[in-house]
C-alpha positions in Angstrom: 81.1 -159.2 71.2 80.9 -157.9 74.8 77.4 -156.8 74.2 76.5 -160.3 73.1 78.0 -161.8 76.2 76.1 -159.3 78.4 72.7 -160.0 76.7 73.1 -163.7 77.0 74.1 -163.3 80.7 71.0 -161.3 81.4 68.8 -163.9 79.7 70.1 -166.5 82.1 70.2 -164.1 85.0 73.8 -164.8 85.9 77.1 -166.0 84.6 77.0 -169.3 82.9 78.9 -172.2 84.4 79.1 -174.4 81.4 80.0 -173.3 77.9 80.6 -174.3 74.3 83.6 -172.7 72.6 83.8 -171.5 69.0 87.3 -170.4 67.8 87.1 -168.0 65.0 90.8 -167.4 64.5 92.6 -165.6 61.7 96.2 -164.7 61.4 96.6 -161.0 61.0 100.3 -159.9 61.1 101.0 -162.7 63.6 98.2 -161.9 66.1 95.3 -164.2 66.9 91.8 -162.8 67.4 89.6 -165.2 69.2 85.9 -165.0 69.6 84.6 -167.2 72.4 80.9 -167.7 73.1 79.7 -169.3 76.3 76.3 -170.8 76.0 74.4 -172.3 78.9 70.9 -173.7 79.5 69.2 -176.1 81.7 69.9 -178.7 79.0 73.7 -178.1 79.4 74.0 -178.9 83.1 77.2 -180.4 84.4 76.3 -184.0 85.2 77.7 -185.6 88.3 78.5 -189.2 88.8 75.0 -190.1 89.9 73.3 -188.2 87.0 72.3 -185.3 89.2 73.7 -181.8 88.5 73.9 -179.0 90.9 73.9 -175.3 89.9 76.8 -173.7 91.7 74.6 -170.5 92.1 72.0 -172.3 94.1 72.0 -173.9 97.6 72.4 -177.5 98.3 68.7 -177.9 99.1 67.7 -177.6 95.4 65.3 -180.3 94.3 66.4 -182.9 91.8 66.3 -181.8 88.1 63.4 -184.1 87.0 61.2 -182.9 89.8 61.7 -179.3 88.8 60.9 -180.0 85.2 57.7 -181.8 86.0 56.7 -179.0 88.2 57.0 -176.1 85.6 54.0 -174.2 84.4 53.1 -173.6 80.8 53.9 -170.0 81.2 57.4 -170.9 82.2 57.7 -173.3 79.3 56.7 -170.6 76.8 59.3 -168.2 78.3 62.0 -170.8 78.0 61.1 -171.6 74.4 61.2 -167.9 73.5 64.6 -167.5 75.3 66.0 -170.5 73.4 64.8 -169.1 70.1 66.3 -165.7 70.9 69.6 -167.3 71.8 69.7 -169.2 68.5 68.9 -166.0 66.5 71.6 -164.0 68.3 74.2 -166.7 67.7 73.3 -166.9 64.1 73.6 -163.2 63.6 77.0 -163.0 65.4 78.4 -165.8 63.2 77.1 -164.2 60.0 78.5 -160.8 60.9 81.9 -162.2 61.7 82.0 -164.2 58.4 80.8 -161.2 56.5 83.5 -159.0 58.1 86.2 -161.5 57.0 85.0 -161.4 53.4 84.6 -157.6 53.1 87.7 -156.6 55.1 89.3 -153.4 53.6 92.2 -154.0 51.3 94.8 -152.3 53.5 98.4 -153.5 53.4 98.1 -155.6 56.5 94.9 -157.3 55.3 96.4 -158.1 51.9 99.5 -159.6 53.4 97.5 -161.5 56.0 95.3 -163.3 53.5 97.8 -164.0 50.7 98.1 -167.5 49.4 101.0 -169.3 51.0 104.2 -169.4 48.9 104.9 -172.4 46.7 107.8 -174.4 48.3 110.3 -176.1 46.1 110.0 -179.9 46.3 113.0 -180.7 44.1 110.8 -182.7 41.8 111.2 -180.2 38.9 113.3 -177.2 38.2 111.7 -173.8 38.9 113.5 -172.3 35.9 114.2 -173.9 32.6 117.9 -174.5 31.8 117.7 -172.4 28.6 116.3 -169.5 30.7 119.1 -170.0 33.2 121.8 -169.8 30.5 120.3 -166.7 28.9 119.8 -164.9 32.3 123.4 -165.6 33.3 124.8 -164.5 29.9 123.0 -161.2 30.4 124.6 -160.6 33.8 128.3 -160.8 32.6 129.8 -158.1 30.4 133.3 -156.7 29.7 132.3 -153.3 31.0 131.7 -154.7 34.5 135.2 -156.2 34.6 136.9 -152.9 34.0 136.1 -151.6 37.5 136.6 -154.9 39.2 140.0 -155.5 37.7 141.1 -152.0 38.6 139.8 -152.5 42.2 141.7 -155.7 42.8 145.0 -154.7 41.1 147.8 -154.5 43.6 151.5 -154.1 43.3 152.3 -156.1 46.4 150.2 -158.8 47.9 152.5 -161.7 48.8 150.9 -164.3 51.1 150.4 -163.0 54.6 151.3 -159.4 53.8 149.2 -156.3 54.5 148.4 -156.2 50.8 147.1 -159.8 50.9 144.9 -159.1 53.9 143.5 -155.9 52.3 142.5 -157.8 49.2 140.9 -160.5 51.5 138.8 -157.8 53.1 137.7 -156.4 49.7 136.6 -159.9 48.6 134.6 -160.6 51.7 133.0 -157.2 51.6 131.9 -157.9 48.1 130.4 -161.2 49.1 128.5 -159.5 52.0 127.2 -156.8 49.6 125.7 -159.5 47.4 123.8 -160.9 50.4 125.9 -164.0 50.8 126.8 -165.8 54.0 130.5 -165.3 54.6 133.3 -166.7 56.8 137.0 -166.6 57.2 139.5 -169.5 57.6 142.7 -168.7 59.4 145.9 -170.7 59.2 149.4 -170.3 60.5 151.8 -171.8 58.0 155.5 -172.2 57.6 157.0 -170.9 54.4 160.5 -170.2 53.2 161.5 -166.7 52.1 164.8 -165.2 51.0 167.1 -164.1 53.8 166.1 -160.8 55.4 169.8 -159.9 55.7 172.3 -161.5 53.4 171.6 -163.1 50.0 171.8 -166.3 48.0 174.8 -166.5 45.6 177.0 -168.7 43.3 180.5 -168.4 42.1 181.5 -169.7 38.7 184.9 -169.2 36.9 185.8 -166.6 39.6 182.6 -164.5 39.1 180.2 -164.1 42.0 176.4 -163.6 41.2 173.7 -162.7 43.7 170.2 -163.5 42.2 167.2 -162.0 44.0 164.8 -164.6 42.8 164.5 -167.7 45.0 162.8 -171.1 45.3 160.9 -171.6 48.6 161.5 -174.9 50.5 164.9 -175.4 49.0 167.5 -177.1 51.2 169.9 -174.5 52.6 173.6 -174.5 52.9 176.6 -174.5 50.6 177.8 -177.0 48.0 180.7 -177.3 45.6 180.4 -179.3 42.4 180.9 -179.4 38.7 178.1 -178.1 36.4 176.2 -180.4 34.2 173.7 -179.1 31.6 170.5 -181.3 31.8 168.1 -179.5 29.4 164.6 -179.3 31.1 165.4 -181.7 33.9 162.8 -184.3 32.8 163.2 -188.0 33.5 163.7 -188.5 29.7 166.6 -186.0 29.8 168.3 -187.9 32.6 167.9 -191.2 30.7 169.8 -189.7 27.7 172.6 -188.5 30.0 172.8 -191.9 31.6 173.0 -193.6 28.2 176.0 -191.4 27.6 177.6 -192.9 30.7 177.6 -189.6 32.5 177.8 -189.7 36.2 175.4 -187.3 37.8 176.3 -187.9 41.5 177.4 -184.7 43.2 176.9 -182.5 40.1 175.2 -179.1 40.0 172.6 -179.3 37.3 171.8 -176.4 35.0 168.3 -176.7 33.6 165.8 -174.7 31.7 162.5 -173.5 33.1 159.4 -174.9 31.6 157.8 -178.3 30.5 157.5 -179.4 34.2 157.3 -177.7 37.5 160.3 -176.5 39.5 159.6 -179.1 42.1 159.6 -181.9 39.6 162.9 -180.8 38.2 164.5 -180.8 41.6 163.0 -184.2 42.6 164.3 -185.7 39.4 167.7 -184.4 40.1 167.7 -185.7 43.6 166.9 -189.2 42.3 170.1 -189.0 40.2 172.1 -188.0 43.4 172.8 -184.5 42.1 174.0 -182.0 44.7 172.0 -178.9 43.5 169.9 -177.4 40.7 170.1 -174.1 39.0 167.1 -173.1 36.9 167.1 -170.3 34.3 164.6 -169.0 31.7 165.9 -169.8 28.2 165.3 -166.7 26.1 163.7 -168.8 23.2 161.1 -170.1 25.7 160.8 -167.0 27.9 161.2 -163.7 26.1 161.2 -161.7 29.4 164.6 -160.0 29.3 168.0 -161.0 30.4 167.7 -159.8 34.0 164.2 -160.8 35.0 164.2 -162.9 38.2 162.1 -166.1 38.7 160.2 -167.0 41.9 158.6 -170.3 42.9 158.8 -173.3 45.2 160.2 -176.8 45.1 158.0 -178.7 47.5 156.9 -181.9 45.7 153.4 -181.6 47.0 150.9 -179.0 48.1 150.0 -177.3 51.4 152.2 -176.6 54.4 155.0 -179.2 54.2 155.6 -179.0 58.0 152.0 -180.2 58.7 151.6 -183.0 56.1 148.1 -184.5 56.2 146.5 -182.1 58.7 145.7 -178.3 58.8 148.0 -175.6 60.2 145.5 -174.2 62.6 146.3 -172.0 65.6 147.4 -174.0 68.7 147.7 -177.2 66.6 150.1 -179.6 68.3 152.6 -180.0 65.4 154.2 -183.4 65.3 157.9 -183.6 64.4 157.4 -184.6 60.8 157.9 -183.1 57.4 156.5 -183.8 54.0 158.4 -186.4 52.1 158.2 -183.9 49.2 160.7 -181.5 50.7 163.9 -181.6 48.7 167.2 -182.5 50.4 169.3 -180.7 47.8 169.8 -177.0 47.0 167.8 -175.2 44.4 168.0 -171.7 43.1 166.7 -169.7 40.1 169.0 -167.5 38.1 168.4 -165.0 35.3 168.6 -165.7 31.6 171.9 -163.8 31.4 173.4 -165.8 34.2 172.3 -169.1 32.8 173.4 -168.4 29.2 176.8 -167.2 30.5 177.4 -170.4 32.4 176.2 -172.5 29.4 178.6 -170.7 27.0 181.6 -171.6 29.2 180.9 -175.3 29.6 183.3 -177.9 28.1 182.9 -181.6 27.8 180.6 -183.6 25.4 178.2 -182.1 23.0 174.5 -182.1 24.0 172.3 -184.8 22.5 171.1 -183.9 19.0 167.4 -184.0 20.2 168.2 -181.1 22.5 169.3 -178.8 19.6 172.0 -176.2 19.7 175.7 -176.5 19.9 176.1 -176.3 23.6 178.3 -178.7 25.7 177.3 -180.6 28.8 180.1 -179.6 31.1 183.2 -181.4 32.4 185.3 -181.7 35.6 186.8 -178.3 35.2 183.5 -176.4 35.3 183.4 -176.0 39.1 180.7 -173.9 40.8 179.9 -173.0 44.4 176.3 -172.4 45.3 175.0 -171.0 48.6 171.3 -170.9 49.6 170.4 -169.0 52.7 166.6 -168.9 52.7 164.9 -168.6 56.0 161.8 -170.4 57.4 159.1 -168.1 58.7 155.6 -168.5 60.0 152.8 -166.5 58.4 149.2 -166.0 59.2 147.1 -166.4 56.1 143.3 -166.1 55.5 141.0 -167.9 53.1 137.7 -166.1 52.7 134.4 -167.6 51.6 130.9 -166.8 50.5 128.0 -169.2 49.8 124.9 -169.2 47.8 122.7 -171.8 49.4 120.8 -174.4 47.4 117.0 -174.8 47.7 116.9 -178.6 47.7 120.2 -180.2 48.6 121.8 -177.3 50.4 124.4 -179.5 52.0 125.8 -180.5 48.6 128.0 -177.9 46.9 130.3 -177.0 44.1 133.4 -175.0 45.1 134.7 -172.2 42.8 138.1 -170.9 43.9 140.9 -168.4 43.0 144.3 -167.6 44.3 144.6 -164.1 45.8 148.3 -163.7 46.5 151.3 -163.3 44.2 155.0 -162.9 44.2 154.7 -159.4 42.7 151.8 -157.7 40.9 150.5 -161.1 39.8 147.9 -159.6 37.4 147.5 -162.8 35.3 148.2 -165.2 38.1 145.8 -163.9 40.7 144.1 -160.6 39.9 142.1 -161.8 36.9 141.0 -165.0 38.6 139.9 -163.1 41.7 137.9 -160.7 39.6 136.2 -163.6 37.8 135.4 -165.1 41.1 133.8 -161.9 42.4 131.9 -161.3 39.2 130.5 -164.9 39.3 129.4 -164.4 42.8 127.7 -161.1 41.9 125.9 -162.5 38.9 124.6 -165.7 40.4 123.6 -163.9 43.6 121.6 -161.4 41.6 119.9 -164.3 39.7 118.8 -165.8 42.9 117.8 -162.5 44.6 116.0 -160.8 41.8 115.3 -163.2 39.0 113.8 -166.2 40.6 116.6 -168.7 40.0 116.7 -171.4 42.7 119.7 -173.6 42.5 119.2 -177.1 43.9 122.6 -177.3 45.4 124.9 -174.7 47.0 127.8 -172.8 45.4 130.8 -172.0 47.6 133.1 -169.1 46.4 136.6 -169.3 47.9 139.5 -166.8 47.8 142.8 -168.6 48.7 146.0 -167.3 50.1 149.6 -168.6 49.8 148.9 -170.2 46.4 152.3 -169.2 45.2 154.0 -171.4 47.8 152.2 -174.5 46.6 148.4 -174.1 47.0 148.8 -173.8 50.7 145.6 -172.0 51.5 143.4 -174.4 49.5 145.2 -177.6 50.7 145.1 -176.6 54.4 141.3 -176.1 54.0 141.0 -179.5 52.4 143.0 -181.1 55.2 140.9 -179.3 57.9 137.6 -180.4 56.5 138.5 -183.5 54.5 135.8 -185.8 56.0 133.0 -183.3 55.4 134.2 -182.3 51.9 134.6 -185.9 50.8 130.8 -186.4 51.3 129.5 -183.0 50.3 131.7 -181.2 47.8 131.0 -182.7 44.4 133.2 -180.5 42.2 135.9 -177.8 42.2 136.4 -175.2 39.5 139.8 -173.4 39.5 140.1 -169.9 38.3 143.9 -169.3 38.6 145.6 -167.9 35.5 142.5 -168.2 33.4 143.8 -165.5 31.0 147.3 -165.9 29.8 146.8 -165.2 26.1 144.1 -165.2 23.4 145.1 -167.6 20.7 144.7 -170.9 22.5 142.5 -172.6 25.1 143.3 -175.5 27.4 141.3 -177.5 29.9 142.6 -180.0 32.5 140.0 -182.0 34.4 138.8 -185.2 35.9 137.4 -187.6 33.2 134.1 -187.5 35.1 133.6 -183.9 33.9 134.2 -184.3 30.2 130.5 -184.0 29.2 130.1 -180.9 31.2 133.2 -179.4 29.6 132.1 -180.3 26.1 128.7 -178.7 26.7 130.3 -175.5 27.9 132.8 -175.4 25.0 129.8 -175.7 22.6 127.7 -173.1 24.2 130.2 -170.3 25.1 131.3 -168.0 22.4 134.9 -166.8 21.6 135.9 -163.2 20.9 134.1 -163.8 17.7 130.5 -164.1 19.0 129.5 -166.2 16.1 132.0 -168.9 16.9 132.0 -171.2 19.9 135.1 -172.3 21.9 134.5 -175.8 20.6 134.6 -174.7 17.0 137.6 -172.4 17.3 139.8 -174.5 19.6 138.3 -178.0 19.7 138.0 -178.4 16.0 137.4 -182.1 15.2 138.4 -183.3 18.6 138.4 -181.1 21.7 140.0 -184.0 23.8 143.0 -183.9 21.4 143.3 -180.2 20.9 142.1 -178.7 24.1 142.4 -181.3 26.9 145.6 -181.7 28.9 146.6 -183.6 32.0 146.1 -181.9 35.3 149.5 -181.1 36.7 150.7 -181.1 40.3 151.4 -177.4 40.3 147.8 -176.7 39.4 145.6 -175.6 42.4 142.9 -178.0 41.3 145.2 -181.0 41.6 145.0 -181.4 45.4 141.2 -181.3 45.2 141.3 -184.2 42.7 144.3 -186.3 43.8 144.2 -185.6 47.5 140.5 -185.2 48.3 138.9 -187.2 45.5 136.7 -184.2 44.3 136.2 -184.0 40.5 137.9 -180.8 39.4 138.5 -178.6 36.4 141.0 -176.0 35.5 141.2 -174.0 32.2 143.0 -171.0 30.7 143.4 -169.0 27.6 147.0 -169.3 26.2 149.2 -167.7 23.6 148.9 -170.7 21.4 151.8 -173.1 21.6 153.6 -171.0 24.3 152.8 -170.3 27.9 152.3 -166.9 29.5 156.0 -166.0 30.2 155.5 -163.7 33.1 154.1 -166.1 35.7 156.4 -166.1 38.7 158.0 -162.8 37.8 157.7 -159.1 38.8 156.6 -158.4 35.2 153.1 -159.9 35.6 151.4 -156.6 35.2 148.2 -155.3 33.5 150.4 -153.7 30.8 152.1 -157.0 29.9 148.9 -159.0 29.8 147.0 -156.4 27.8 149.9 -156.2 25.3 149.9 -160.0 25.0 146.1 -160.1 24.4 145.7 -157.1 22.2 143.9 -155.3 25.1 141.2 -157.9 25.3 141.7 -158.9 28.9 138.1 -157.8 29.9 136.5 -159.6 27.1 138.6 -162.8 27.7 137.7 -162.5 31.5 134.0 -162.4 30.5 134.4 -165.6 28.4 136.2 -167.3 31.2 133.3 -166.3 33.5 130.8 -167.7 31.0 132.7 -171.0 30.8 133.1 -171.5 34.5 129.5 -170.3 35.2 128.0 -172.6 32.6 129.6 -175.7 34.3 128.8 -174.5 37.8 125.2 -173.6 37.1 124.6 -176.9 35.3 125.9 -178.8 38.3 123.5 -177.0 40.7 120.5 -176.8 38.4 120.0 -180.4 37.1 118.3 -183.1 39.2 121.2 -185.5 38.7 125.0 -184.6 38.5 126.0 -184.8 34.8 129.2 -186.8 35.3 130.7 -189.3 32.8 130.4 -192.4 34.9 132.1 -194.8 32.4 135.0 -192.5 31.4 137.3 -194.3 33.9 136.6 -197.7 32.3 139.0 -197.0 29.4 141.7 -195.7 31.7 141.6 -198.8 33.9 141.5 -201.1 30.9 144.5 -199.4 29.4 146.5 -199.7 32.6 145.6 -203.3 33.1 146.6 -204.1 29.5 150.0 -202.4 30.0 150.7 -204.1 33.3 149.7 -207.5 31.9 152.0 -207.0 28.9 154.9 -206.0 31.1 154.4 -208.9 33.5 154.7 -211.3 30.6 157.8 -209.4 29.4 159.4 -209.7 32.9 158.5 -213.4 33.1 160.2 -214.0 29.7 163.3 -211.8 30.3 163.8 -212.0 34.1 161.7 -215.0 35.2 163.4 -215.3 38.6 162.2 -211.8 39.7 158.4 -212.4 40.0 156.8 -215.1 42.2 155.4 -218.0 40.2 152.0 -217.6 41.9 151.7 -213.9 40.9 148.6 -213.8 38.6 146.7 -211.1 36.7 143.4 -213.0 37.2 142.2 -210.9 40.1 143.3 -207.6 38.6 141.4 -208.4 35.4 138.4 -209.6 37.4 138.4 -206.3 39.4 138.6 -204.4 36.1 135.6 -206.2 34.8 133.6 -205.8 38.0 134.2 -202.0 37.9 133.1 -201.8 34.3 129.9 -203.6 35.0 129.2 -201.5 38.1 129.8 -198.2 36.2 127.5 -199.3 33.4 124.9 -200.3 36.0 125.1 -196.9 37.7 124.8 -195.1 34.3 121.7 -197.3 33.6 120.2 -196.4 36.9 120.7 -192.7 36.1 119.0 -193.1 32.7 116.1 -195.0 34.2 115.7 -192.8 37.3 112.5 -191.1 38.3 113.3 -187.4 38.5 110.2 -186.8 40.6 111.6 -189.0 43.3 113.7 -186.6 45.4 115.1 -189.2 47.7 116.1 -191.5 44.9 117.8 -188.6 43.0 119.8 -187.8 46.2 120.9 -191.5 46.6 122.0 -191.6 43.0 123.9 -188.3 43.3 125.7 -189.6 46.4 126.8 -192.7 44.4 128.0 -190.5 41.6 130.0 -188.3 44.1 131.7 -191.4 45.5 133.2 -192.5 42.2 136.2 -190.1 42.3 136.7 -190.5 46.1 136.9 -194.3 45.8 140.0 -194.0 43.6 142.0 -192.7 46.6 144.1 -195.5 47.9 143.4 -196.2 51.6 146.8 -197.9 52.0 149.2 -194.9 51.7 150.2 -192.3 54.2 149.3 -188.6 53.4 152.8 -187.8 54.5 154.5 -190.1 52.1 152.1 -190.0 49.2 149.4 -187.2 49.7 148.1 -187.6 46.2 146.5 -190.9 46.7 144.5 -191.2 43.5 145.6 -194.5 41.9 144.9 -193.2 38.3 145.7 -189.5 38.5 147.8 -189.2 41.7 151.5 -189.4 42.3 153.5 -192.1 44.0 154.3 -195.9 43.9 150.7 -196.8 44.6 149.5 -195.5 41.2 148.8 -197.8 38.2 151.2 -195.8 36.2 154.0 -196.5 38.8 153.3 -200.2 38.6 154.0 -200.1 34.9 157.2 -198.1 35.4 158.3 -200.5 38.2 157.9 -203.5 35.8 160.0 -201.6 33.2 162.7 -201.2 35.8 162.5 -204.9 36.6 162.7 -205.8 33.0 165.8 -203.7 32.5 167.3 -205.3 35.7 167.6 -201.8 37.2 169.2 -202.2 40.7 166.7 -199.8 42.3 163.8 -202.0 41.2 162.3 -204.1 44.0 160.2 -207.1 43.1 158.7 -207.5 46.6 157.7 -203.8 46.6 156.0 -204.3 43.2 154.1 -207.4 44.4 152.8 -205.5 47.5 151.7 -202.4 45.5 150.2 -204.7 42.9 148.0 -206.4 45.4 146.9 -203.1 47.0 146.0 -201.6 43.6 144.0 -204.7 42.7 141.9 -204.4 45.9 141.5 -200.6 45.5 140.0 -201.2 42.0 137.7 -203.9 43.5 136.7 -201.6 46.3 135.8 -198.9 43.8 133.5 -201.4 42.1 132.0 -202.5 45.3 131.1 -198.9 46.3 129.9 -198.1 42.8 127.4 -200.9 42.9 125.6 -199.3 45.8 124.0 -201.8 48.1 125.9 -204.9 48.9 123.3 -207.2 47.4 123.5 -205.2 44.1 127.1 -206.3 43.8 126.2 -209.9 44.6 123.4 -209.9 42.0 125.7 -208.3 39.4 128.3 -211.0 39.9 125.8 -213.8 39.4 
């Protein structure tokens, strides 16, 4: 190229002053090669404002251009013509050689990479992998043999929240995530929990005998009480109604109740409503065959998260306001062993227990005095949640969260080790699908390992409180892996109604231990909703995601048939116990649990539109409205003075109808949507994501009623509570408040109407739907 410039320069006897530029640019390993040719002739003169150009290499006395041209000789003209032709030929040859060089470049590694076709970018208009291929690929990644090493690696004898063992496991989890090529991060919280006294003990004295149980219930009130023992079966509301019907006074009594049926926190809350002084909880041997001396551990906070920072996260340097959760009990609570409980029960006098409770026990009388002392201490602990994410290729800012509790009271093999192992294996398998097999999820998957789950889902709830605004708009589902293997003869699922189709699809596609039989066939039989589905309970880690944050959630587990895994919350939750209960099939059951959770998660991140059941809530709302309407009529008939004359069901029924129409319209929009329209798919998905969130009542305090969901939450704002309130009014219960009912009734009506408004999408869509 330098030779070409030199030749052209010689032809013109000097450097050109005007040029034409040809850019022959090719990207070779990021460098640009540029060929620039400067061509000049008397026809390319720079023209001044008066049409006269001056060569910079000549003096100012040069004659005008036209005069020079007229004065040239034929010899000069021939020379100029030859020069012009030569220039043209040289330029043509240079262009040809450069073009030829580009075509015949040697196929070295740099040349191949430089001229490869640009990669095809995902537009979101169609999946890059067929769903059947995704299912098969994922099924091939999970196997029982892989779980053997993972379960062994995460088994720990001591990993209570905030302990060195808990932190060691957190480091193992995050190291795994990094190994899989995932982006990772850590979420640190400083939480207040209640532990047994470091020096001293909790105790009770009955009939002159002192007992010192080592189990305890975190967040119990502390102090010392004297009272008479009253046996209250499982401590359910129905049990207290039976006692009340027997004209038994519960005020100031120390209640002895069995473990099971409902959570420890619910038992204590029910007792507090009856003005009891304390609660003793024991494992009845017929329910819990765990031995006479096995201690129980748990908590009695009627809520989730750190009860000393209700509604906001326990972050470092947070300015803690002087408030406590309304779910903290004001009465004493303590667990005792089976031997202690049955010993007390055998010595009770008084009336016989109700026939429906069975047995020949007595309820207790005024002579059965007991003294209970609880000396638990409040401590602050540093806990860590750890995360990894597989980012989506279309809507990366929308994600499903898969989480598992990492801590435990003791070994916690079933309560935390198996779930953590499933979490890690899911992360490994799906990461490998993305990295090596071409799977490109549309949306992201966040894997979370929580701490302080045993104290009431503290780690998970604090994360929800810290990022509530963001999660409300971006997290579209939560899959809980806690306690997924607690047996082998039964299978239970608890979830938001929006997820029923996803659950049914997974039940039909995932096989049981018998590979020829699906979960649906073995456990669902004729109706999976009757035989497999159960309500999501407050002590489930998925509950705050659903009832506090409005995120559709699912939790599932293998059971021992009609009974629960008896070693949860004990020091006997070991690999040996779980293997004995499952006939040494823990690894195979963990594989099936992974397949079930993975099927739901992958479906949610693969499809164009989120596969939620948009009309499932219609029946629930209709049922509640029917019940409330019936009870309003009953109260008007039996206690007409209690309800205002202008109280009407018209607006509630109208809101119900509007919601139903809006839900059906959204379902129709989904059916008729154009899957190639990326923006429209995103808009519809956002409307789907808003369904659950809109059931959170905006009129209640997170401190007083953190579980704000009006259908699945807990508190006086729920539709279920409205029915119960009317029952109390009908029975002329002195605690019933007609004004409170009317207020909650109005707020519930508008909450349902607001759900319908949001579901309709644009404001004009609602107006058109009403016409």
